[in-house]
HTML snippet that shows the backbone in 3Dmol.js (N, CA, C, O; Angstrom):
<script src="https://3Dmol.org/build/3Dmol-min.js"></script>
<div id="view" style="width:600px;height:400px;position:relative"></div>
<script>
const pdb = `
ATOM      1  N   UNK A   1      74.162  95.192 173.339  1.00  0.00           N
ATOM      2  CA  UNK A   1      74.247  93.813 173.404  1.00  0.00           C
ATOM      3  C   UNK A   1      75.373  93.518 174.180  1.00  0.00           C
ATOM      4  O   UNK A   1      75.357  92.908 175.249  1.00  0.00           O
ATOM      5  N   UNK A   2      76.667  94.120 173.417  1.00  0.00           N
ATOM      6  CA  UNK A   2      77.778  93.517 173.952  1.00  0.00           C
ATOM      7  C   UNK A   2      78.097  94.177 175.541  1.00  0.00           C
ATOM      8  O   UNK A   2      78.870  93.543 176.260  1.00  0.00           O
ATOM      9  N   UNK A   3      77.603  95.204 175.958  1.00  0.00           N
ATOM     10  CA  UNK A   3      77.783  95.585 177.028  1.00  0.00           C
ATOM     11  C   UNK A   3      76.870  94.611 178.369  1.00  0.00           C
ATOM     12  O   UNK A   3      77.226  94.438 179.534  1.00  0.00           O
ATOM     13  N   UNK A   4      75.556  94.083 177.631  1.00  0.00           N
ATOM     14  CA  UNK A   4      74.889  93.210 178.543  1.00  0.00           C
ATOM     15  C   UNK A   4      75.731  91.870 178.743  1.00  0.00           C
ATOM     16  O   UNK A   4      75.743  91.227 179.793  1.00  0.00           O
ATOM     17  N   UNK A   5      76.369  91.572 177.689  1.00  0.00           N
ATOM     18  CA  UNK A   5      77.208  90.190 177.555  1.00  0.00           C
ATOM     19  C   UNK A   5      78.271  90.672 178.602  1.00  0.00           C
ATOM     20  O   UNK A   5      78.300  89.963 179.608  1.00  0.00           O
ATOM     21  N   UNK A   6      79.010  91.555 178.589  1.00  0.00           N
ATOM     22  CA  UNK A   6      80.139  91.829 179.454  1.00  0.00           C
ATOM     23  C   UNK A   6      79.832  91.891 180.856  1.00  0.00           C
ATOM     24  O   UNK A   6      80.580  91.433 181.720  1.00  0.00           O
ATOM     25  N   UNK A   7      78.434  92.609 181.148  1.00  0.00           N
ATOM     26  CA  UNK A   7      78.040  92.298 182.541  1.00  0.00           C
ATOM     27  C   UNK A   7      77.726  91.083 183.116  1.00  0.00           C
ATOM     28  O   UNK A   7      77.882  90.895 184.323  1.00  0.00           O
ATOM     29  N   UNK A   8      77.164  89.977 182.134  1.00  0.00           N
ATOM     30  CA  UNK A   8      77.345  88.917 182.344  1.00  0.00           C
ATOM     31  C   UNK A   8      78.339  87.901 183.366  1.00  0.00           C
ATOM     32  O   UNK A   8      78.109  86.775 183.806  1.00  0.00           O
ATOM     33  N   UNK A   9      79.586  88.844 183.546  1.00  0.00           N
ATOM     34  CA  UNK A   9      80.462  88.077 184.158  1.00  0.00           C
ATOM     35  C   UNK A   9      79.862  88.253 185.947  1.00  0.00           C
ATOM     36  O   UNK A   9      79.726  87.301 186.716  1.00  0.00           O
ATOM     37  N   UNK A  10      79.654  89.327 186.193  1.00  0.00           N
ATOM     38  CA  UNK A  10      79.093  89.361 187.720  1.00  0.00           C
ATOM     39  C   UNK A  10      78.027  88.670 188.216  1.00  0.00           C
ATOM     40  O   UNK A  10      78.117  88.476 189.428  1.00  0.00           O
ATOM     41  N   UNK A  11      76.808  88.123 187.564  1.00  0.00           N
ATOM     42  CA  UNK A  11      76.154  87.205 187.865  1.00  0.00           C
ATOM     43  C   UNK A  11      76.819  85.665 188.142  1.00  0.00           C
ATOM     44  O   UNK A  11      76.579  84.865 189.047  1.00  0.00           O
ATOM     45  N   UNK A  12      77.763  85.577 186.980  1.00  0.00           N
ATOM     46  CA  UNK A  12      78.360  84.346 186.593  1.00  0.00           C
ATOM     47  C   UNK A  12      79.169  83.998 188.043  1.00  0.00           C
ATOM     48  O   UNK A  12      79.022  82.910 188.601  1.00  0.00           O
ATOM     49  N   UNK A  13      79.970  84.980 188.532  1.00  0.00           N
ATOM     50  CA  UNK A  13      80.622  85.139 189.645  1.00  0.00           C
ATOM     51  C   UNK A  13      79.786  84.643 190.719  1.00  0.00           C
ATOM     52  O   UNK A  13      79.933  83.559 191.284  1.00  0.00           O
ATOM     53  N   UNK A  14      78.676  85.732 191.021  1.00  0.00           N
ATOM     54  CA  UNK A  14      77.772  85.394 192.090  1.00  0.00           C
ATOM     55  C   UNK A  14      77.450  83.928 192.264  1.00  0.00           C
ATOM     56  O   UNK A  14      77.687  83.240 193.257  1.00  0.00           O
ATOM     57  N   UNK A  15      76.832  83.541 191.061  1.00  0.00           N
ATOM     58  CA  UNK A  15      76.143  82.072 191.184  1.00  0.00           C
ATOM     59  C   UNK A  15      77.082  81.091 191.301  1.00  0.00           C
ATOM     60  O   UNK A  15      76.749  79.959 191.653  1.00  0.00           O
ATOM     61  N   UNK A  16      78.317  81.403 191.029  1.00  0.00           N
ATOM     62  CA  UNK A  16      79.506  80.450 191.139  1.00  0.00           C
ATOM     63  C   UNK A  16      79.858  80.326 192.818  1.00  0.00           C
ATOM     64  O   UNK A  16      80.083  79.221 193.313  1.00  0.00           O
ATOM     65  N   UNK A  17      79.876  81.367 193.494  1.00  0.00           N
ATOM     66  CA  UNK A  17      80.238  81.476 194.764  1.00  0.00           C
ATOM     67  C   UNK A  17      78.996  80.682 195.652  1.00  0.00           C
ATOM     68  O   UNK A  17      79.252  79.987 196.635  1.00  0.00           O
ATOM     69  N   UNK A  18      77.510  80.927 195.094  1.00  0.00           N
ATOM     70  CA  UNK A  18      76.455  80.399 195.692  1.00  0.00           C
ATOM     71  C   UNK A  18      76.510  78.844 195.775  1.00  0.00           C
ATOM     72  O   UNK A  18      76.126  78.118 196.692  1.00  0.00           O
ATOM     73  N   UNK A  19      77.178  78.463 194.393  1.00  0.00           N
ATOM     74  CA  UNK A  19      77.544  77.016 194.086  1.00  0.00           C
ATOM     75  C   UNK A  19      78.382  76.431 195.380  1.00  0.00           C
ATOM     76  O   UNK A  19      78.094  75.614 196.254  1.00  0.00           O
ATOM     77  N   UNK A  20      79.388  77.116 195.137  1.00  0.00           N
ATOM     78  CA  UNK A  20      80.584  76.799 196.187  1.00  0.00           C
ATOM     79  C   UNK A  20      80.179  76.342 197.881  1.00  0.00           C
ATOM     80  O   UNK A  20      80.621  75.454 198.609  1.00  0.00           O
ATOM     81  N   UNK A  21      79.206  77.331 198.068  1.00  0.00           N
ATOM     82  CA  UNK A  21      78.865  77.412 199.436  1.00  0.00           C
ATOM     83  C   UNK A  21      77.675  76.124 199.607  1.00  0.00           C
ATOM     84  O   UNK A  21      77.631  75.289 200.511  1.00  0.00           O
ATOM     85  N   UNK A  22      77.097  76.215 198.874  1.00  0.00           N
ATOM     86  CA  UNK A  22      76.197  74.988 198.785  1.00  0.00           C
ATOM     87  C   UNK A  22      76.640  73.630 198.657  1.00  0.00           C
ATOM     88  O   UNK A  22      76.057  72.680 199.180  1.00  0.00           O
ATOM     89  N   UNK A  23      77.881  73.528 197.818  1.00  0.00           N
ATOM     90  CA  UNK A  23      78.574  71.876 197.748  1.00  0.00           C
ATOM     91  C   UNK A  23      79.420  71.763 198.809  1.00  0.00           C
ATOM     92  O   UNK A  23      79.788  70.611 199.041  1.00  0.00           O
ATOM     93  N   UNK A  24      80.027  73.013 199.845  1.00  0.00           N
ATOM     94  CA  UNK A  24      80.329  72.738 200.988  1.00  0.00           C
ATOM     95  C   UNK A  24      79.590  72.472 202.213  1.00  0.00           C
ATOM     96  O   UNK A  24      80.125  72.572 203.317  1.00  0.00           O
ATOM     97  N   UNK A  25      78.326  72.124 202.041  1.00  0.00           N
ATOM     98  CA  UNK A  25      77.497  71.811 203.033  1.00  0.00           C
ATOM     99  C   UNK A  25      77.193  70.608 203.505  1.00  0.00           C
ATOM    100  O   UNK A  25      76.862  69.751 202.686  1.00  0.00           O
ATOM    101  N   UNK A  26      77.231  70.318 204.743  1.00  0.00           N
ATOM    102  CA  UNK A  26      76.990  69.054 205.344  1.00  0.00           C
ATOM    103  C   UNK A  26      75.755  68.519 204.871  1.00  0.00           C
ATOM    104  O   UNK A  26      75.665  67.291 204.844  1.00  0.00           O
ATOM    105  N   UNK A  27      74.816  69.187 204.504  1.00  0.00           N
ATOM    106  CA  UNK A  27      73.543  68.506 204.106  1.00  0.00           C
ATOM    107  C   UNK A  27      73.350  67.934 202.639  1.00  0.00           C
ATOM    108  O   UNK A  27      73.435  68.736 201.709  1.00  0.00           O
ATOM    109  N   UNK A  28      73.094  66.592 202.375  1.00  0.00           N
ATOM    110  CA  UNK A  28      73.472  66.081 201.073  1.00  0.00           C
ATOM    111  C   UNK A  28      72.409  66.970 200.106  1.00  0.00           C
ATOM    112  O   UNK A  28      72.701  67.234 198.940  1.00  0.00           O
ATOM    113  N   UNK A  29      71.423  67.303 200.589  1.00  0.00           N
ATOM    114  CA  UNK A  29      70.435  68.036 199.421  1.00  0.00           C
ATOM    115  C   UNK A  29      71.276  69.471 198.887  1.00  0.00           C
ATOM    116  O   UNK A  29      71.496  69.902 197.755  1.00  0.00           O
ATOM    117  N   UNK A  30      71.570  69.900 200.032  1.00  0.00           N
ATOM    118  CA  UNK A  30      72.456  71.439 199.634  1.00  0.00           C
ATOM    119  C   UNK A  30      73.387  71.014 198.574  1.00  0.00           C
ATOM    120  O   UNK A  30      73.418  71.512 197.449  1.00  0.00           O
ATOM    121  N   UNK A  31      74.221  69.963 199.046  1.00  0.00           N
ATOM    122  CA  UNK A  31      75.352  69.782 198.164  1.00  0.00           C
ATOM    123  C   UNK A  31      74.802  69.450 196.630  1.00  0.00           C
ATOM    124  O   UNK A  31      75.298  69.853 195.578  1.00  0.00           O
ATOM    125  N   UNK A  32      73.681  68.631 196.798  1.00  0.00           N
ATOM    126  CA  UNK A  32      73.257  68.045 195.411  1.00  0.00           C
ATOM    127  C   UNK A  32      72.727  69.423 194.423  1.00  0.00           C
ATOM    128  O   UNK A  32      72.990  69.563 193.228  1.00  0.00           O
ATOM    129  N   UNK A  33      71.985  70.292 195.207  1.00  0.00           N
ATOM    130  CA  UNK A  33      71.826  71.164 194.620  1.00  0.00           C
ATOM    131  C   UNK A  33      72.967  72.373 194.108  1.00  0.00           C
ATOM    132  O   UNK A  33      72.869  73.195 193.198  1.00  0.00           O
ATOM    133  N   UNK A  34      73.805  72.182 194.843  1.00  0.00           N
ATOM    134  CA  UNK A  34      75.098  72.923 194.597  1.00  0.00           C
ATOM    135  C   UNK A  34      75.573  72.710 193.291  1.00  0.00           C
ATOM    136  O   UNK A  34      75.777  73.618 192.485  1.00  0.00           O
ATOM    137  N   UNK A  35      75.747  71.526 193.082  1.00  0.00           N
ATOM    138  CA  UNK A  35      76.347  70.837 191.719  1.00  0.00           C
ATOM    139  C   UNK A  35      75.456  71.447 190.349  1.00  0.00           C
ATOM    140  O   UNK A  35      75.904  71.869 189.283  1.00  0.00           O
ATOM    141  N   UNK A  36      74.207  71.338 190.753  1.00  0.00           N
ATOM    142  CA  UNK A  36      73.325  71.957 189.690  1.00  0.00           C
ATOM    143  C   UNK A  36      73.611  73.345 189.459  1.00  0.00           C
ATOM    144  O   UNK A  36      73.875  73.744 188.325  1.00  0.00           O
ATOM    145  N   UNK A  37      73.571  74.227 190.610  1.00  0.00           N
ATOM    146  CA  UNK A  37      73.774  75.781 190.485  1.00  0.00           C
ATOM    147  C   UNK A  37      75.314  76.016 189.836  1.00  0.00           C
ATOM    148  O   UNK A  37      75.502  76.983 189.097  1.00  0.00           O
ATOM    149  N   UNK A  38      76.474  75.015 190.176  1.00  0.00           N
ATOM    150  CA  UNK A  38      77.552  75.337 189.428  1.00  0.00           C
ATOM    151  C   UNK A  38      77.161  74.665 187.966  1.00  0.00           C
ATOM    152  O   UNK A  38      77.949  75.011 187.087  1.00  0.00           O
ATOM    153  N   UNK A  39      76.374  74.001 187.635  1.00  0.00           N
ATOM    154  CA  UNK A  39      76.437  74.005 186.296  1.00  0.00           C
ATOM    155  C   UNK A  39      75.619  74.990 185.472  1.00  0.00           C
ATOM    156  O   UNK A  39      75.763  75.077 184.253  1.00  0.00           O
ATOM    157  N   UNK A  40      74.596  75.868 186.295  1.00  0.00           N
ATOM    158  CA  UNK A  40      73.934  76.901 185.622  1.00  0.00           C
ATOM    159  C   UNK A  40      75.354  77.902 185.603  1.00  0.00           C
ATOM    160  O   UNK A  40      75.473  78.601 184.597  1.00  0.00           O
ATOM    161  N   UNK A  41      76.327  77.996 186.557  1.00  0.00           N
ATOM    162  CA  UNK A  41      77.391  78.976 186.475  1.00  0.00           C
ATOM    163  C   UNK A  41      78.247  78.713 185.308  1.00  0.00           C
ATOM    164  O   UNK A  41      78.786  79.617 184.670  1.00  0.00           O
ATOM    165  N   UNK A  42      78.380  77.296 185.004  1.00  0.00           N
ATOM    166  CA  UNK A  42      79.419  77.206 183.937  1.00  0.00           C
ATOM    167  C   UNK A  42      78.624  77.451 182.548  1.00  0.00           C
ATOM    168  O   UNK A  42      79.287  77.807 181.574  1.00  0.00           O
ATOM    169  N   UNK A  43      77.450  77.302 182.443  1.00  0.00           N
ATOM    170  CA  UNK A  43      76.585  77.812 181.237  1.00  0.00           C
ATOM    171  C   UNK A  43      77.017  79.390 181.149  1.00  0.00           C
ATOM    172  O   UNK A  43      77.504  79.832 180.108  1.00  0.00           O
ATOM    173  N   UNK A  44      76.805  80.233 182.333  1.00  0.00           N
ATOM    174  CA  UNK A  44      77.018  81.571 182.298  1.00  0.00           C
ATOM    175  C   UNK A  44      78.417  81.811 181.922  1.00  0.00           C
ATOM    176  O   UNK A  44      78.674  82.621 181.031  1.00  0.00           O
ATOM    177  N   UNK A  45      79.268  81.214 182.492  1.00  0.00           N
ATOM    178  CA  UNK A  45      80.600  81.498 182.015  1.00  0.00           C
ATOM    179  C   UNK A  45      80.907  81.279 180.493  1.00  0.00           C
ATOM    180  O   UNK A  45      81.414  82.130 179.762  1.00  0.00           O
ATOM    181  N   UNK A  46      80.519  79.987 180.112  1.00  0.00           N
ATOM    182  CA  UNK A  46      80.558  79.860 178.598  1.00  0.00           C
ATOM    183  C   UNK A  46      80.215  80.813 177.742  1.00  0.00           C
ATOM    184  O   UNK A  46      80.975  81.083 176.812  1.00  0.00           O
ATOM    185  N   UNK A  47      79.094  81.436 177.902  1.00  0.00           N
ATOM    186  CA  UNK A  47      78.363  82.371 177.040  1.00  0.00           C
ATOM    187  C   UNK A  47      79.409  83.752 177.295  1.00  0.00           C
ATOM    188  O   UNK A  47      79.743  84.434 176.326  1.00  0.00           O
ATOM    189  N   UNK A  48      79.838  84.051 178.561  1.00  0.00           N
ATOM    190  CA  UNK A  48      80.613  85.248 178.588  1.00  0.00           C
ATOM    191  C   UNK A  48      81.805  84.905 177.930  1.00  0.00           C
ATOM    192  O   UNK A  48      82.189  85.882 177.288  1.00  0.00           O
ATOM    193  N   UNK A  49      82.662  83.811 177.793  1.00  0.00           N
ATOM    194  CA  UNK A  49      83.626  83.638 177.391  1.00  0.00           C
ATOM    195  C   UNK A  49      83.683  83.258 175.944  1.00  0.00           C
ATOM    196  O   UNK A  49      84.790  83.291 175.408  1.00  0.00           O
ATOM    197  N   UNK A  50      82.803  82.958 175.350  1.00  0.00           N
ATOM    198  CA  UNK A  50      82.567  82.725 173.694  1.00  0.00           C
ATOM    199  C   UNK A  50      82.824  84.031 173.488  1.00  0.00           C
ATOM    200  O   UNK A  50      83.823  84.431 172.892  1.00  0.00           O
ATOM    201  N   UNK A  51      81.686  84.967 174.107  1.00  0.00           N
ATOM    202  CA  UNK A  51      81.673  86.544 173.481  1.00  0.00           C
ATOM    203  C   UNK A  51      82.856  87.444 173.574  1.00  0.00           C
ATOM    204  O   UNK A  51      82.964  88.515 172.977  1.00  0.00           O
ATOM    205  N   UNK A  52      83.863  86.836 174.496  1.00  0.00           N
ATOM    206  CA  UNK A  52      85.239  87.586 174.737  1.00  0.00           C
ATOM    207  C   UNK A  52      86.416  86.504 173.935  1.00  0.00           C
ATOM    208  O   UNK A  52      87.625  86.695 174.072  1.00  0.00           O
ATOM    209  N   UNK A  53      85.978  85.609 173.276  1.00  0.00           N
ATOM    210  CA  UNK A  53      86.776  84.826 172.819  1.00  0.00           C
ATOM    211  C   UNK A  53      87.715  84.154 173.658  1.00  0.00           C
ATOM    212  O   UNK A  53      88.729  83.774 173.072  1.00  0.00           O
ATOM    213  N   UNK A  54      87.625  83.869 175.078  1.00  0.00           N
ATOM    214  CA  UNK A  54      88.416  83.231 175.931  1.00  0.00           C
ATOM    215  C   UNK A  54      88.140  81.787 175.883  1.00  0.00           C
ATOM    216  O   UNK A  54      87.327  81.323 176.684  1.00  0.00           O
ATOM    217  N   UNK A  55      88.800  80.936 174.931  1.00  0.00           N
ATOM    218  CA  UNK A  55      88.682  79.700 174.439  1.00  0.00           C
ATOM    219  C   UNK A  55      89.033  78.679 175.605  1.00  0.00           C
ATOM    220  O   UNK A  55      88.317  77.696 175.794  1.00  0.00           O
ATOM    221  N   UNK A  56      90.236  78.956 176.435  1.00  0.00           N
ATOM    222  CA  UNK A  56      90.556  78.499 177.623  1.00  0.00           C
ATOM    223  C   UNK A  56      89.748  78.321 178.511  1.00  0.00           C
ATOM    224  O   UNK A  56      89.737  77.314 179.218  1.00  0.00           O
ATOM    225  N   UNK A  57      88.855  79.390 178.617  1.00  0.00           N
ATOM    226  CA  UNK A  57      87.915  79.730 179.780  1.00  0.00           C
ATOM    227  C   UNK A  57      86.995  78.530 179.270  1.00  0.00           C
ATOM    228  O   UNK A  57      86.980  77.518 179.971  1.00  0.00           O
ATOM    229  N   UNK A  58      86.330  78.558 178.264  1.00  0.00           N
ATOM    230  CA  UNK A  58      85.486  77.724 177.713  1.00  0.00           C
ATOM    231  C   UNK A  58      85.716  76.241 177.995  1.00  0.00           C
ATOM    232  O   UNK A  58      84.882  75.515 178.535  1.00  0.00           O
ATOM    233  N   UNK A  59      86.928  75.860 177.578  1.00  0.00           N
ATOM    234  CA  UNK A  59      87.362  74.652 177.538  1.00  0.00           C
ATOM    235  C   UNK A  59      87.391  74.035 179.279  1.00  0.00           C
ATOM    236  O   UNK A  59      87.111  72.867 179.547  1.00  0.00           O
ATOM    237  N   UNK A  60      87.709  74.881 180.136  1.00  0.00           N
ATOM    238  CA  UNK A  60      87.763  74.967 181.525  1.00  0.00           C
ATOM    239  C   UNK A  60      86.421  74.397 182.102  1.00  0.00           C
ATOM    240  O   UNK A  60      86.294  73.428 182.850  1.00  0.00           O
ATOM    241  N   UNK A  61      85.238  75.389 181.479  1.00  0.00           N
ATOM    242  CA  UNK A  61      83.786  75.435 182.108  1.00  0.00           C
ATOM    243  C   UNK A  61      83.262  74.168 181.709  1.00  0.00           C
ATOM    244  O   UNK A  61      82.532  73.551 182.486  1.00  0.00           O
ATOM    245  N   UNK A  62      83.696  73.487 180.029  1.00  0.00           N
ATOM    246  CA  UNK A  62      83.399  72.308 179.781  1.00  0.00           C
ATOM    247  C   UNK A  62      83.710  71.002 180.869  1.00  0.00           C
ATOM    248  O   UNK A  62      82.957  70.110 181.258  1.00  0.00           O
ATOM    249  N   UNK A  63      85.302  71.318 181.215  1.00  0.00           N
ATOM    250  CA  UNK A  63      85.824  70.307 182.195  1.00  0.00           C
ATOM    251  C   UNK A  63      84.875  70.349 183.253  1.00  0.00           C
ATOM    252  O   UNK A  63      84.163  69.376 183.500  1.00  0.00           O
ATOM    253  N   UNK A  64      84.813  71.536 183.969  1.00  0.00           N
ATOM    254  CA  UNK A  64      83.951  71.601 185.353  1.00  0.00           C
ATOM    255  C   UNK A  64      82.560  70.974 185.080  1.00  0.00           C
ATOM    256  O   UNK A  64      82.227  70.120 185.901  1.00  0.00           O
ATOM    257  N   UNK A  65      81.849  71.190 184.265  1.00  0.00           N
ATOM    258  CA  UNK A  65      80.583  70.975 183.792  1.00  0.00           C
ATOM    259  C   UNK A  65      80.778  69.352 183.988  1.00  0.00           C
ATOM    260  O   UNK A  65      80.075  68.687 184.749  1.00  0.00           O
ATOM    261  N   UNK A  66      81.771  68.858 183.237  1.00  0.00           N
ATOM    262  CA  UNK A  66      81.700  67.176 183.607  1.00  0.00           C
ATOM    263  C   UNK A  66      81.582  66.931 184.957  1.00  0.00           C
ATOM    264  O   UNK A  66      80.725  66.232 185.499  1.00  0.00           O
ATOM    265  N   UNK A  67      82.499  67.549 185.485  1.00  0.00           N
ATOM    266  CA  UNK A  67      82.516  67.131 187.239  1.00  0.00           C
ATOM    267  C   UNK A  67      81.655  67.587 187.829  1.00  0.00           C
ATOM    268  O   UNK A  67      81.343  66.973 188.849  1.00  0.00           O
ATOM    269  N   UNK A  68      80.998  68.644 187.545  1.00  0.00           N
ATOM    270  CA  UNK A  68      79.753  68.739 188.108  1.00  0.00           C
ATOM    271  C   UNK A  68      78.635  67.949 187.887  1.00  0.00           C
ATOM    272  O   UNK A  68      77.921  67.787 188.878  1.00  0.00           O
ATOM    273  N   UNK A  69      78.265  67.376 186.787  1.00  0.00           N
ATOM    274  CA  UNK A  69      77.515  66.305 186.431  1.00  0.00           C
ATOM    275  C   UNK A  69      77.678  64.954 187.175  1.00  0.00           C
ATOM    276  O   UNK A  69      76.781  64.316 187.725  1.00  0.00           O
ATOM    277  N   UNK A  70      78.858  64.674 187.096  1.00  0.00           N
ATOM    278  CA  UNK A  70      79.654  63.428 188.013  1.00  0.00           C
ATOM    279  C   UNK A  70      79.349  63.704 189.395  1.00  0.00           C
ATOM    280  O   UNK A  70      78.649  62.894 190.003  1.00  0.00           O
ATOM    281  N   UNK A  71      79.735  64.634 189.916  1.00  0.00           N
ATOM    282  CA  UNK A  71      78.906  65.093 191.127  1.00  0.00           C
ATOM    283  C   UNK A  71      77.649  64.935 191.677  1.00  0.00           C
ATOM    284  O   UNK A  71      77.355  64.319 192.701  1.00  0.00           O
ATOM    285  N   UNK A  72      76.638  65.787 190.608  1.00  0.00           N
ATOM    286  CA  UNK A  72      75.341  65.427 190.967  1.00  0.00           C
ATOM    287  C   UNK A  72      74.790  63.846 190.940  1.00  0.00           C
ATOM    288  O   UNK A  72      73.989  63.342 191.727  1.00  0.00           O
ATOM    289  N   UNK A  73      75.278  63.382 190.104  1.00  0.00           N
ATOM    290  CA  UNK A  73      75.045  61.768 189.855  1.00  0.00           C
ATOM    291  C   UNK A  73      75.926  61.161 191.125  1.00  0.00           C
ATOM    292  O   UNK A  73      75.175  60.333 191.640  1.00  0.00           O
ATOM    293  N   UNK A  74      76.784  61.181 191.636  1.00  0.00           N
ATOM    294  CA  UNK A  74      77.252  60.430 192.696  1.00  0.00           C
ATOM    295  C   UNK A  74      76.187  60.858 194.208  1.00  0.00           C
ATOM    296  O   UNK A  74      75.681  60.075 195.012  1.00  0.00           O
ATOM    297  N   UNK A  75      76.125  62.352 194.172  1.00  0.00           N
ATOM    298  CA  UNK A  75      74.983  62.487 195.265  1.00  0.00           C
ATOM    299  C   UNK A  75      73.544  62.116 195.187  1.00  0.00           C
ATOM    300  O   UNK A  75      72.813  61.952 196.165  1.00  0.00           O
ATOM    301  N   UNK A  76      73.215  62.004 193.986  1.00  0.00           N
ATOM    302  CA  UNK A  76      71.791  61.186 194.022  1.00  0.00           C
ATOM    303  C   UNK A  76      71.978  60.007 194.443  1.00  0.00           C
ATOM    304  O   UNK A  76      71.249  59.479 195.282  1.00  0.00           O
ATOM    305  N   UNK A  77      73.055  59.411 193.868  1.00  0.00           N
ATOM    306  CA  UNK A  77      73.362  57.622 193.865  1.00  0.00           C
ATOM    307  C   UNK A  77      73.465  57.327 195.516  1.00  0.00           C
ATOM    308  O   UNK A  77      72.813  56.456 196.091  1.00  0.00           O
ATOM    309  N   UNK A  78      74.418  58.233 196.152  1.00  0.00           N
ATOM    310  CA  UNK A  78      74.445  58.084 197.424  1.00  0.00           C
ATOM    311  C   UNK A  78      73.123  58.327 198.355  1.00  0.00           C
ATOM    312  O   UNK A  78      72.916  57.677 199.379  1.00  0.00           O
ATOM    313  N   UNK A  79      72.212  59.401 197.838  1.00  0.00           N
ATOM    314  CA  UNK A  79      70.863  59.389 198.545  1.00  0.00           C
ATOM    315  C   UNK A  79      70.060  58.389 198.297  1.00  0.00           C
ATOM    316  O   UNK A  79      69.278  58.206 199.230  1.00  0.00           O
ATOM    317  N   UNK A  80      69.898  57.477 197.189  1.00  0.00           N
ATOM    318  CA  UNK A  80      68.904  56.752 196.821  1.00  0.00           C
ATOM    319  C   UNK A  80      69.517  55.503 197.386  1.00  0.00           C
ATOM    320  O   UNK A  80      68.660  54.633 197.538  1.00  0.00           O
ATOM    321  N   UNK A  81      70.501  55.201 197.679  1.00  0.00           N
ATOM    322  CA  UNK A  81      71.108  53.971 198.161  1.00  0.00           C
ATOM    323  C   UNK A  81      70.498  53.766 199.620  1.00  0.00           C
ATOM    324  O   UNK A  81      70.068  52.685 200.022  1.00  0.00           O
ATOM    325  N   UNK A  82      70.518  54.974 200.375  1.00  0.00           N
ATOM    326  CA  UNK A  82      70.138  55.246 201.895  1.00  0.00           C
ATOM    327  C   UNK A  82      68.727  55.427 201.893  1.00  0.00           C
ATOM    328  O   UNK A  82      68.167  55.819 202.916  1.00  0.00           O
ATOM    329  N   UNK A  83      67.982  55.140 200.667  1.00  0.00           N
ATOM    330  CA  UNK A  83      66.418  55.368 200.841  1.00  0.00           C
ATOM    331  C   UNK A  83      65.682  56.594 201.194  1.00  0.00           C
ATOM    332  O   UNK A  83      64.534  56.530 201.635  1.00  0.00           O
ATOM    333  N   UNK A  84      66.325  57.745 201.010  1.00  0.00           N
ATOM    334  CA  UNK A  84      66.247  59.068 201.457  1.00  0.00           C
ATOM    335  C   UNK A  84      65.936  59.654 199.825  1.00  0.00           C
ATOM    336  O   UNK A  84      66.395  59.217 198.770  1.00  0.00           O
ATOM    337  N   UNK A  85      65.121  60.637 200.019  1.00  0.00           N
ATOM    338  CA  UNK A  85      64.671  61.570 198.976  1.00  0.00           C
ATOM    339  C   UNK A  85      64.268  60.627 197.555  1.00  0.00           C
ATOM    340  O   UNK A  85      64.517  61.116 196.453  1.00  0.00           O
ATOM    341  N   UNK A  86      63.758  59.525 197.636  1.00  0.00           N
ATOM    342  CA  UNK A  86      63.527  58.653 196.574  1.00  0.00           C
ATOM    343  C   UNK A  86      62.068  59.084 196.473  1.00  0.00           C
ATOM    344  O   UNK A  86      61.422  58.984 197.516  1.00  0.00           O
ATOM    345  N   UNK A  87      61.345  59.618 195.227  1.00  0.00           N
ATOM    346  CA  UNK A  87      60.218  59.677 194.877  1.00  0.00           C
ATOM    347  C   UNK A  87      59.274  58.498 194.781  1.00  0.00           C
ATOM    348  O   UNK A  87      59.644  57.560 194.074  1.00  0.00           O
ATOM    349  N   UNK A  88      58.039  58.413 195.431  1.00  0.00           N
ATOM    350  CA  UNK A  88      57.220  57.575 195.349  1.00  0.00           C
ATOM    351  C   UNK A  88      57.227  57.032 194.001  1.00  0.00           C
ATOM    352  O   UNK A  88      57.665  57.654 193.033  1.00  0.00           O
ATOM    353  N   UNK A  89      56.644  55.646 193.945  1.00  0.00           N
ATOM    354  CA  UNK A  89      56.419  55.262 192.553  1.00  0.00           C
ATOM    355  C   UNK A  89      55.059  55.681 191.742  1.00  0.00           C
ATOM    356  O   UNK A  89      54.909  55.337 190.570  1.00  0.00           O
TER     357      UNK A  89
END
`;
const viewer = $3Dmol.createViewer("view");
viewer.addModel(pdb, "pdb");
viewer.setStyle({}, {cartoon: {color: "spectrum"}});
viewer.zoomTo();
viewer.render();
</script>
């Protein structure tokens, strides 16, 4: 089990890189997805960090998750304000 947790850092890194690529997109939809992918990477990093007792990394990931939630909300609000990607009633 410890080896599986140790290997978790690699998918966490890949997910983080993919999220950064998406957030850097000029398309709003991709940016919004990027924030949610970043949240997944935050969760992966927290699992890995707790198992290695890297408490500073846990705190960092919680702070980054808060910023990613904020970014996702702002991207959704910007999209809704322009009347795009709004689901029908």
